[in-house]
C-alpha positions as CSV (number, residue, x, y, z in Angstrom):
1,M,127.8,99.1,176.0
2,K,127.0,99.8,172.3
3,K,129.0,97.9,169.7
4,Y,129.8,101.4,167.5
5,D,130.0,105.2,168.6
6,I,129.0,106.2,165.0
7,V,128.0,104.2,161.7
8,I,128.6,106.5,158.8
9,L,125.8,106.0,156.3
10,T,126.2,105.3,152.7
11,D,124.3,103.9,149.5
12,R,125.4,100.0,149.0
13,R,126.6,100.9,145.7
14,Y,129.4,103.0,147.3
15,L,130.7,100.3,150.2
16,K,133.5,99.9,147.8
17,A,134.9,102.0,145.1
18,V,135.1,100.7,141.6
19,K,138.7,100.7,140.5
20,G,139.0,103.6,137.4
21,D,135.8,105.3,138.6
22,S,136.5,108.2,140.0
23,Y,133.0,109.0,141.3
24,S,133.1,105.6,143.7
25,E,136.5,106.4,144.4
26,N,136.1,109.8,145.8
27,I,133.0,108.8,147.7
28,V,134.8,106.1,149.7
29,L,138.1,108.3,149.9
30,E,136.0,111.1,151.6
31,D,134.1,108.5,153.8
32,H,137.5,107.2,154.9
33,L,138.4,110.5,155.8
34,V,135.7,111.1,157.8
35,K,135.9,107.6,159.8
36,K,139.5,108.3,160.5
37,A,138.8,111.8,162.1
38,F,136.4,110.1,164.4
39,E,138.7,107.1,165.1
40,E,141.6,109.5,166.2
41,R,139.4,110.8,168.6
42,G,139.0,107.4,170.3
43,L,135.7,106.4,168.7
44,K,134.5,103.1,167.4
45,V,133.4,103.8,163.8
46,T,132.0,101.4,161.0
47,R,130.3,102.4,157.4
48,K,127.0,100.7,156.3
49,A,124.7,101.0,153.7
50,W,121.4,102.6,155.3
51,D,119.4,99.5,153.9
52,D,121.6,96.8,155.6
53,S,118.7,94.6,156.9
54,S,121.7,92.4,158.7
55,F,122.4,95.3,160.9
56,D,120.7,96.1,164.2
57,W,120.7,100.2,164.5
58,N,120.5,99.4,168.4
59,N,124.4,98.6,168.3
60,T,125.3,102.3,167.5
61,N,125.0,105.5,169.5
62,A,124.3,107.3,166.3
63,A,124.2,107.1,162.6
64,L,125.7,109.9,160.5
65,F,124.2,110.6,156.9
66,R,126.8,110.8,154.3
67,T,126.5,109.4,151.2
68,T,122.9,107.9,151.0
69,W,122.4,108.9,147.5
70,D,119.8,106.6,146.4
71,Y,117.1,107.5,149.0
72,F,115.3,110.0,146.8
73,H,114.7,107.3,144.0
74,R,113.6,104.8,147.1
75,F,111.5,107.2,149.0
76,D,108.7,105.0,150.5
77,E,111.4,102.3,151.4
78,F,113.8,105.1,153.0
79,S,110.9,106.4,155.0
80,T,110.0,103.1,156.4
81,W,113.5,102.2,157.1
82,F,114.3,105.8,158.8
83,E,111.1,106.1,161.2
84,K,112.2,102.5,162.5
85,A,116.0,103.3,163.0
86,S,115.7,106.9,164.3
87,Q,113.8,105.1,167.2
88,Q,116.6,102.9,168.1
89,T,119.5,105.6,167.5
90,I,120.4,109.2,167.1
91,V,120.3,110.3,163.7
92,I,122.7,113.0,162.7
93,N,121.8,115.4,161.3
94,S,118.6,115.4,163.5
95,K,115.3,113.7,162.7
96,E,113.6,117.0,162.7
97,I,116.0,118.4,160.4
98,I,116.0,115.7,158.2
99,Y,112.0,115.7,158.1
100,W,112.1,119.3,157.3
101,N,114.6,119.2,154.8
102,R,113.9,116.7,152.7
103,D,110.6,118.4,151.2
104,K,111.6,121.8,149.1
105,H,108.5,123.3,150.8
106,Y,111.2,124.6,153.2
107,L,112.1,127.2,151.0
108,T,108.9,128.8,151.8
109,D,109.7,128.7,155.4
110,L,113.3,130.6,154.6
111,S,111.7,133.1,152.2
112,E,109.1,133.8,154.8
113,K,112.2,135.0,156.8
114,G,113.8,137.2,154.6
115,I,116.1,134.8,152.8
116,R,115.8,135.1,148.9
117,I,115.0,132.6,146.8
118,P,114.1,132.4,142.8
119,P,110.5,132.9,142.2
120,T,108.9,129.8,142.9
121,L,105.4,128.4,142.4
122,F,104.6,125.1,144.5
123,I,102.1,122.7,142.5
124,E,100.5,120.1,145.1
125,T,100.2,116.3,144.5
126,G,96.8,115.5,142.6
127,S,96.6,119.1,141.0
128,V,94.6,119.7,137.9
129,E,96.3,122.6,137.0
130,I,97.6,123.0,133.2
131,L,101.1,123.7,132.9
132,Q,100.5,126.0,130.1
133,S,98.1,128.0,132.3
134,L,100.8,128.1,135.3
135,V,103.3,129.3,132.9
136,N,101.1,132.0,131.5
137,E,100.5,133.5,134.8
138,T,103.8,134.5,135.3
139,D,105.8,137.1,133.3
140,W,109.0,134.7,133.3
141,K,110.7,133.5,130.1
142,E,112.5,130.5,131.0
143,F,111.6,128.2,133.4
144,I,112.8,125.1,135.8
145,L,110.3,122.2,136.8
146,K,111.6,119.8,139.5
147,P,109.9,117.7,142.0
148,A,109.6,119.1,145.8
149,I,111.3,116.0,147.1
150,S,114.3,115.1,144.8
151,G,118.0,114.9,144.4
152,A,120.8,114.9,141.8
153,A,118.7,116.9,139.1
154,R,116.1,114.1,139.4
155,H,113.2,115.0,136.9
156,T,114.6,118.5,136.7
157,Y,113.6,120.1,133.4
158,R,114.6,123.6,132.0
159,F,112.1,124.9,129.1
160,L,111.1,128.5,127.6
161,K,107.7,129.6,128.1
162,K,106.5,129.0,124.3
163,D,107.9,125.4,124.9
164,A,105.9,124.5,127.8
165,K,103.2,122.5,125.7
166,G,106.0,120.0,125.1
167,F,106.4,119.1,128.9
168,E,102.5,119.0,129.7
169,E,102.5,115.0,129.9
170,I,105.7,115.1,132.0
171,F,103.9,117.4,134.6
172,R,100.8,115.5,134.4
173,N,102.4,112.1,135.1
174,L,104.7,113.7,137.9
175,I,101.8,115.6,139.7
176,K,99.8,112.4,140.1
177,E,102.5,111.2,142.5
178,E,104.4,114.1,143.7
179,S,104.7,117.9,144.4
180,M,106.2,120.0,142.0
181,L,108.2,123.2,141.9
182,L,107.9,125.7,138.9
183,Q,110.6,128.2,139.3
184,E,112.2,131.3,137.2
185,F,115.2,130.0,135.5
186,Q,118.3,132.4,136.6
187,P,120.8,132.2,133.4
188,S,123.7,133.4,135.5
189,I,124.0,129.8,136.5
190,L,125.4,129.2,133.0
191,R,128.0,132.0,133.1
192,K,128.8,132.1,137.0
193,G,127.6,128.5,138.4
194,E,126.8,127.9,141.8
195,I,128.8,128.4,145.1
196,S,128.3,125.9,147.9
197,L,129.4,127.0,151.4
198,V,130.0,124.3,153.9
199,F,129.3,124.9,157.6
200,F,129.8,122.9,160.7
201,G,127.4,124.1,163.4
202,N,126.9,127.8,162.1
203,Q,130.6,128.3,161.6
204,F,131.6,128.4,157.9
205,S,134.3,125.7,157.1
206,H,135.1,126.1,153.1
207,A,133.2,126.4,149.7
208,V,133.6,124.9,146.1
209,L,132.3,126.6,143.1
210,K,130.4,124.3,140.8
211,K,129.9,124.7,137.2
212,G,128.0,123.1,134.5
213,K,129.2,121.9,131.2
214,E,128.7,124.4,128.7
215,G,125.1,125.1,127.9
216,D,124.1,122.7,130.6
217,F,122.5,124.4,133.9
218,R,123.0,121.4,136.0
219,V,126.1,121.8,137.8
220,Q,126.5,118.6,139.1
221,D,129.2,116.3,138.3
222,D,127.2,113.5,137.2
223,F,126.3,115.6,134.4
224,G,129.8,116.6,133.4
225,G,129.9,119.6,135.9
226,T,133.1,120.7,137.3
227,V,134.2,121.6,140.9
228,H,136.7,124.2,142.1
229,K,138.0,125.2,145.5
230,Y,136.9,128.5,146.1
231,L,137.3,131.4,148.7
232,P,134.0,133.3,149.2
233,N,133.7,137.0,149.9
234,E,132.0,138.6,153.1
235,E,128.8,139.2,151.4
236,E,128.5,135.5,150.0
237,I,129.3,133.9,153.7
238,E,127.0,136.6,155.3
239,F,124.1,135.5,152.8
240,A,125.0,131.6,153.6
241,T,125.0,132.3,157.4
242,N,121.7,134.1,157.4
243,A,120.0,131.6,155.8
244,L,121.3,129.0,158.1
245,I,120.4,130.9,161.2
246,A,116.6,130.8,159.6
247,V,116.5,127.0,159.8
248,P,114.2,126.4,162.8
249,Y,116.8,123.7,163.9
250,K,120.4,123.8,164.6
251,P,122.3,121.5,162.1
252,V,125.7,119.8,163.0
253,Y,126.7,120.1,159.1
254,A,125.3,122.1,156.6
255,R,126.0,123.1,152.7
256,V,124.2,126.3,151.7
257,D,124.0,126.6,147.9
258,I,123.9,130.3,146.4
259,M,123.7,131.9,143.2
260,W,122.8,135.1,141.6
261,D,119.5,135.9,140.5
262,N,117.9,137.8,137.4
263,Q,118.6,141.0,139.2
264,N,122.2,139.9,139.9
265,R,121.7,139.5,143.8
266,L,122.4,136.6,145.9
267,C,119.6,134.1,146.1
268,L,119.5,130.6,147.8
269,G,119.3,127.6,145.7
270,E,119.2,124.7,147.8
271,L,119.9,124.2,151.6
272,E,121.2,120.7,151.9
273,L,121.0,119.2,155.6
274,I,120.6,115.3,154.9
275,E,123.3,114.0,152.8
276,P,125.0,116.4,151.1
277,E,128.2,116.2,149.3
278,L,131.0,118.3,151.3
279,W,133.9,117.8,149.0
280,F,136.4,116.6,151.9
281,R,138.9,115.3,149.3
282,F,139.4,119.2,148.7
283,Y,139.9,120.1,152.3
284,P,140.6,116.8,154.6
285,D,141.2,119.0,157.7
286,S,137.5,119.9,157.6
287,T,136.6,116.2,158.8
288,H,138.0,117.2,162.2
289,R,135.7,120.3,162.4
290,L,132.6,117.6,161.4
291,A,134.1,115.4,164.2
292,K,134.1,117.8,166.7
293,K,130.6,119.2,166.2
294,T,129.2,115.7,166.2
295,I,130.8,114.8,169.3
296,E,129.5,118.0,171.1
297,Y,126.3,117.3,169.8
298,L,126.5,113.7,171.0
299,Q,127.6,115.1,174.5
300,V,124.6,117.5,174.9
301,Q,122.7,114.2,174.1
302,K,124.4,112.7,177.2
303,L,125.8,109.6,175.0
304,F,129.5,110.8,175.6
């Protein structure tokens, strides 16, 4: 018999809350709410850092990704751990989903299925393309440059066409090591923000509106952005639902980030299927929806 039914995965920085640090306090609070929802269903649950070398991953039926927010900074180390751990236990979301979603090339898959995304160019690792030349080939006025594997706005830059030369060295250094995206900037995010819709299975649960601080396109609270409870309309829910339907796999949980493009149409910013923030502190009852869908998934795997 396994020691645990579920291990909730986090980043070792957030194993304990730092008093007075609302960011870490929110992480610990939300993970506690998730743990409690599973325990109320009679499951044995613990919380571990994904890189805890003292833990035997054979000792849990499943590992649930929650707040592993350092993995994209330690990608090689994470990949080695993940390959081994996913052979020892069930990972949620599934291994296939995590491999597919960790690289933003998935946006191409969704675009080919009719899901609107911002105009995007992919530049592959080792390319000798000149950033200024790439910029000049478009009719865009303003750009976003970011890595294909990233999170929390790591190496994400916004610039005007006339200023591309100033980002050439940054681009050259990054493209040596990783693939990059060049996207047309959608200024509506400055005025309207970005909507994040949370789903368990393909069923909509709740949403928030994220807004950057004055003049900043980055809506993450890491950069001074604010988060507000939000009631999406039917069009917004339908767009997000269709984006999920286009995914080649069935996630237990998902976050669909949408915004308005330069023609004032809804478009997909990101589809977060690995370790998205889900704002359980605003919607504590939604942890029971996560627990329900997770248990249903594990029952299909014949673990319960």
